[in-house]
C-alpha positions, 0 to 999 in steps of 0.5 A: 415457501420462502418469505421476503425476510429470508431472501433479504437475510440470504442476500445480505449475507452473500453481499457481506461475504463477497465485500472483502473480495471487492474491497481491495483491487489492484491499481494501475493502468488507466484507472490506477489513480482515482479522482483529483490526485488521490490514490490509495496505492497498489493493493496487494492481496495475499492470494497473489503474493503467496503463490508458490510460497510454502512459508505462507499461512495467510493465503487468500486473505486480502485484508492483511496489513503489509507487515503481516503479508511480508511476515507470512511471505518471506520470499516476497519480503526478501525479494522486495526489500532487496529490490527497493534497497538496490534502487536507493528507496529503502536504506540498507538494514531497514526492515521493510515490515517496520517501514510499512507498519501502519499503511493500509496495504503493501502497494500504498507503502511502496508507492510512498517510498517511490514518491519520497525518492522521486520528490525528495520528500522524507519518507517519515513525513509521507508515512506520517501523513498517510497513516495519520500518526505523528512523525517520530521526534527529530524528523523535519516535517512541516507542522501538522504532518500526521495529524490525519490520514491522507491519500497518496495524492493528498500527502503529496499536495501537503508536502510538495505543493508545487508537484503535480500530485495526480501525475506523481501518484500515478507514476509512483503507483505504477512503479510500486506495482512493477516492483511488487510484481517483479519481487513476486516472480523473482527466484 
């Protein structure tokens, strides 16, 4: 007969094994931006991004950093970099892996690039606020930028207080989702 302790141990193991699956989920549509101006950007799982990419060695892991994801999926890296550069979101010669270093996921980084472009906020300032790392020396950002990690919406509020952070977050997240999806399906 199975005792209660064994059932609890098995239930806990199943819960924690499934937790990473539920930890990252795509944002977009009606539920794309949560709460008062807060969004973590579009989630990007390697499983979806790596379909059809023989260069990938991290299929199915959803907790990879954007840099790891792009390194393991060169097709996505190349297509997305080209797409973002053609829209003027990423300067020519800029490595997307470097630009996205420190972000929680790829969608969050691409959404920050869109906000930066849409609101004319230096990307270095957005990145600093969202990653909690001080901006590089010589960057003109408000005092306190990068002193703590913030959501996309909170970063917008801090860097452009007159903007509607909820609307801007939602717009940028939708744009990021579309860019990533298009980059995945491009030949």
